[in-house]
C-alpha positions in Angstrom: -140.6 121.0 92.8 -139.6 118.3 95.3 -137.1 119.6 97.9 -133.6 118.9 96.9 -132.4 115.8 98.8 -128.8 116.4 98.0 -128.1 113.0 96.4 -124.8 114.2 94.8 -123.6 116.0 97.8 -123.8 115.5 101.6 -126.0 116.4 104.5 -123.6 116.8 107.3 -124.1 120.5 107.3 -127.5 119.9 108.9 -125.7 118.4 112.0 -123.5 121.2 113.3 -123.7 120.1 116.9 -122.3 116.7 116.1 -119.6 118.2 113.8 -118.7 120.7 116.6 -118.2 117.9 119.1 -116.1 116.0 116.6 -113.9 119.0 116.0 -113.4 119.3 119.7 -112.2 115.7 119.9 -115.3 114.3 121.6 -116.4 110.7 121.0 -119.6 111.1 119.0 -122.0 108.3 118.0 -122.9 107.7 114.3 -125.7 109.7 112.8 -126.4 107.0 110.3 -126.1 103.2 110.2 -126.5 100.9 107.3 -127.7 97.4 108.2 -127.6 94.2 106.2 -130.7 92.2 107.3 -129.6 89.3 105.1 -127.0 88.4 102.6 -129.5 86.3 100.5 -130.7 87.9 97.3 -133.3 87.0 94.7 -131.2 88.7 92.0 -127.6 88.4 90.8 -127.0 91.8 89.3 -124.0 92.1 87.0 -123.0 95.2 89.0 -123.4 93.7 92.5 -120.8 95.1 94.8 -120.9 92.2 97.3 -120.7 89.2 95.0 -117.6 88.2 96.9 -119.8 87.2 99.9 -121.2 84.2 98.0 -124.9 84.9 98.8 -124.9 82.2 101.5 -128.3 82.8 103.1 -127.9 84.2 106.6 -130.4 86.4 108.5 -129.6 89.0 111.2 -130.7 88.2 114.7 -133.5 90.8 114.8 -134.2 90.5 118.5 -130.6 91.5 119.3 -130.6 94.1 116.6 -133.6 95.9 118.0 -132.3 95.7 121.5 -129.2 97.5 120.4 -131.0 100.0 118.3 -133.2 101.0 121.3 -130.0 101.7 123.3 -128.1 103.6 120.7 -131.1 105.7 119.7 -130.5 107.4 123.0 -126.9 108.1 122.2 -127.4 110.0 119.0 -128.1 107.6 116.2 -130.6 109.3 113.9 -131.1 107.0 110.9 -131.0 103.5 109.6 -130.8 102.3 106.0 -131.8 98.7 105.6 -129.9 97.7 102.5 -126.5 96.0 102.7 -125.4 92.6 101.4 -128.7 91.2 100.1 -132.4 92.0 99.5 -133.7 93.2 102.9 -137.2 92.0 102.3 -136.1 88.4 102.2 -135.8 88.6 106.0 -139.2 87.3 107.1 -139.4 89.8 109.9 -138.3 92.9 107.9 -141.7 94.7 108.2 -141.6 94.3 112.0 -138.0 95.4 112.2 -138.8 98.5 110.1 -141.8 99.5 112.2 -140.1 98.8 115.5 -137.0 100.8 114.4 -139.2 103.8 113.8 -140.8 103.4 117.2 -137.4 104.2 118.7 -137.6 107.6 117.0 -135.0 106.6 114.4 -135.6 107.7 110.7 -135.8 104.6 108.6 -135.1 103.9 104.9 -134.9 100.8 102.7 -133.1 100.0 99.4 -134.7 97.2 97.5 -135.0 95.7 94.1 -138.8 95.9 94.7 -139.8 92.4 93.5 -140.9 91.4 97.0 -142.5 94.7 98.0 -146.1 93.4 97.7 -148.9 95.9 98.2 -149.7 94.5 101.7 -146.1 95.1 102.7 -146.2 98.7 101.4 -149.4 99.2 103.4 -147.6 98.0 106.5 -144.3 99.7 106.3 -144.5 102.9 104.3 -145.8 104.8 107.3 -142.5 104.1 109.0 -140.2 105.0 106.1 -138.6 108.3 105.3 -137.7 106.9 101.9 -137.7 103.8 99.7 -135.2 103.5 96.8 -135.9 100.9 94.1 -132.8 99.6 92.4 -134.1 99.3 88.9 -131.5 99.3 86.0 -134.0 99.0 83.2 -137.7 99.0 82.4 -137.4 96.8 79.3 -137.6 93.0 79.9 -134.6 91.9 77.9 -132.2 94.5 79.4 -133.7 94.1 82.9 -133.3 90.3 82.9 -129.7 90.6 81.6 -128.6 93.2 84.1 -130.5 91.9 87.2 -130.0 88.2 86.3 -133.4 87.3 87.8 -136.5 85.3 87.1 -138.4 86.2 84.0 -141.4 88.2 85.1 -139.7 90.0 87.9 -139.8 93.3 86.1 -143.6 93.2 85.8 -143.7 92.6 89.6 -141.4 95.5 90.3 -143.4 97.9 88.1 -146.7 96.8 89.7 -145.2 97.1 93.2 -143.9 100.6 92.6 -147.3 101.6 91.2 -149.0 100.2 94.3 -146.5 101.9 96.6 -147.4 105.2 95.0 -151.1 104.4 95.6 -150.4 103.6 99.3 -148.6 106.8 99.7 -151.5 108.8 98.4 -154.2 106.8 100.2 -152.4 107.0 103.6 -151.4 110.6 102.9 -147.7 109.9 103.6 -144.6 111.9 103.1 -142.5 108.9 102.3 -140.2 109.6 99.4 -140.3 107.0 96.6 -137.3 107.0 94.3 -135.8 104.8 91.6 -132.1 104.4 91.1 -130.4 103.1 87.9 -126.8 102.4 87.5 -125.7 103.8 84.2 -124.1 101.2 81.9 -123.6 100.4 78.2 -126.5 98.0 78.6 -129.1 100.7 79.5 -127.7 104.0 78.3 -130.2 104.2 75.5 -133.1 103.6 77.8 -132.5 106.3 80.4 -134.7 108.9 78.8 -137.6 106.6 78.3 -137.2 105.4 81.9 -137.5 109.0 83.1 -140.7 109.5 81.1 -142.3 106.2 82.4 -141.3 106.8 86.0 -142.8 110.3 85.9 -146.0 108.8 84.7 -146.0 106.1 87.4 -145.7 108.9 90.0 -142.5 108.3 91.9 -140.8 111.3 93.4 -137.5 111.1 91.8 -135.2 109.2 89.4 -131.5 109.1 90.0 -128.8 107.9 87.6 -125.4 107.0 89.1 -122.1 105.7 87.7 -120.6 102.3 88.5 -118.1 102.3 91.4 -116.1 99.1 91.9 -116.1 97.6 95.4 -112.5 96.8 96.3 -113.4 93.1 96.9 -115.8 92.6 94.1 -115.1 90.6 90.9 -117.6 92.5 88.9 -116.2 95.1 86.5 -118.4 97.5 84.4 -116.5 99.6 81.9 -118.3 102.7 80.7 -116.9 105.9 79.0 -119.0 108.2 81.2 -117.6 111.3 79.5 -119.6 110.3 76.4 -122.8 110.2 78.4 -122.7 113.5 80.2 -125.1 114.9 77.6 -127.8 112.9 79.3 -128.0 115.4 82.1 -129.3 118.2 79.9 -131.6 115.9 78.0 -133.2 114.7 81.2 -134.2 118.2 82.3 -137.2 118.1 80.0 -138.8 115.3 82.2 -138.6 117.2 85.5 -141.8 118.5 86.9 -143.0 120.1 90.1 -143.6 116.7 91.5 -140.8 114.7 89.8 -137.1 115.3 90.2 -134.2 113.8 88.4 -130.7 113.4 89.8 -128.0 112.8 87.2 -124.9 112.1 89.3 -122.6 114.2 87.1 -120.6 115.3 90.1 -119.8 111.7 91.0 -119.0 110.9 87.4 -116.5 113.8 87.1 -114.7 112.5 90.3 -114.1 109.0 88.9 -110.4 108.2 88.5 -109.3 111.5 90.3 -107.3 111.7 93.4 -108.9 112.8 96.6 -108.0 116.2 98.0 -107.8 114.7 101.6 -105.6 112.0 103.0 -107.7 110.9 106.1 -111.2 109.4 106.2 -112.6 112.0 108.6 -116.1 110.8 108.2 -115.8 107.4 109.9 -117.4 108.4 113.2 -120.5 109.7 111.5 -121.5 106.5 109.8 -121.2 102.8 110.4 -122.0 99.5 108.7 -123.6 96.5 110.5 -123.5 93.2 108.5 -125.7 90.2 108.7 -123.3 88.4 111.1 -123.5 91.2 113.6 -120.1 92.6 112.8 -119.6 96.4 112.8 -117.4 97.9 110.1 -116.3 101.4 109.3 -118.1 101.0 105.9 -119.3 98.4 103.5 -116.0 98.5 101.6 -114.3 96.6 104.4 -117.1 94.2 105.2 -115.7 90.7 105.7 -112.2 91.8 106.6 -112.1 90.9 110.3 -109.1 93.1 110.9 -111.3 96.1 110.3 -114.3 94.9 112.4 -115.0 97.1 115.5 -116.6 94.2 117.2 -119.8 92.0 117.0 -123.1 93.0 118.6 -123.8 89.3 119.4 -120.8 89.3 121.7 -121.1 92.7 123.3 -123.4 95.7 123.0 -123.0 98.4 120.4 -122.3 100.9 123.1 -119.4 99.0 124.6 -118.0 98.4 121.1 -118.2 102.0 120.2 -116.6 103.1 123.5 -114.0 100.4 123.3 -110.3 100.2 122.4 -110.7 98.0 119.3 -112.7 100.6 117.4 -110.0 103.2 118.2 -107.3 100.9 117.0 -109.2 100.3 113.7 -109.7 104.0 113.1 -106.0 104.7 113.8 -105.2 102.3 110.9 -107.1 104.6 108.6 -104.7 107.5 109.4 -102.0 105.8 107.3 -104.2 104.2 104.6 -103.7 105.2 101.0 -107.4 106.0 100.3 -106.9 106.3 96.5 -105.5 102.8 96.3 -107.3 101.0 99.1 -110.8 102.5 99.2 -113.7 102.6 96.9 -114.0 105.4 94.3 -116.6 108.0 95.0 -117.5 106.3 98.2 -120.5 107.6 100.2 -118.2 109.4 102.7 -116.3 111.3 99.9 -118.3 114.5 100.0 -118.4 114.4 103.8 -114.6 114.0 103.9 -114.1 117.0 101.5 -116.3 119.1 103.8 -114.5 118.0 107.0 -111.1 118.4 105.4 -111.9 122.0 104.8 -112.9 122.5 108.4 -109.8 120.8 109.7 -107.5 122.5 107.2 -108.9 126.0 106.7 -107.1 128.5 104.5 -106.1 132.0 105.6 -109.2 133.8 104.2 -112.0 132.0 106.1 -112.7 134.9 108.4 -113.6 137.1 105.4 -117.2 135.8 105.2 
């Protein structure tokens, strides 16, 4: 079976050197950065977390971005996810940005709705990508159009583009992981099993089903009784094969509406968010709130921002923040924070291994 890629957990345990430095109080550079290439999008999904940005089309300064990436790759940055505020493939230079990023020995990934991933683009960029994740909430036209609020016919394009990406992977003998992610909602809950069957036939590597988590600044609200849908996890087991994995995010679902067992966001130094304007934020939950910006890479270099006093001041504010009230539920740093909290606050029995 495909190697477990720990979608419902964390991977910080694979970076003990960086964790050790952090525990010793050293200033480490992020292992991962998420980048918004544009805040334009060809879809208006009903679950969109960044609807509050207004989708006013802006595009990141790719020349400045790449200059900074080359520099910070030498300081410990290991991965980039091109996702962010909009559809990354709407940036006309996205393929060049992806390939150039990989040339800096940085692992690269992209999250896309897939409508613009034409076969010629797949042939150009798949070799540089560790993974692609297609955000696809349905494989039935009526549901897809309702959820994604897109042009009629986009689903056909998405399915074709996924199929072609599978072919490119095989033809070029690549290791690139091809996955599809669906947000579980009332609108698609009865389609999930058929989606798993179809995606297995198409030949992607995995299918992940995750719960809705409201962005603190978003107006979109999706109400789902996830406890009534946990049965899907067992039913989905029948569709797993040696070459096709399914990740039903039951762990994330069970954590909804529960208090965190930590009071500090310890994981902030390990990850950072860069928006289309060039502003660096602790994470996407605070994007647009200038008081939480570390700085702007169009005004000064990433390295000077990361080493500067403003970032330290922003991080200090998080020490007194009520994470349950002011942060996103089941955020991406949650599992990392639980892990680091255990390291910072060990119990009396840890030496009995």
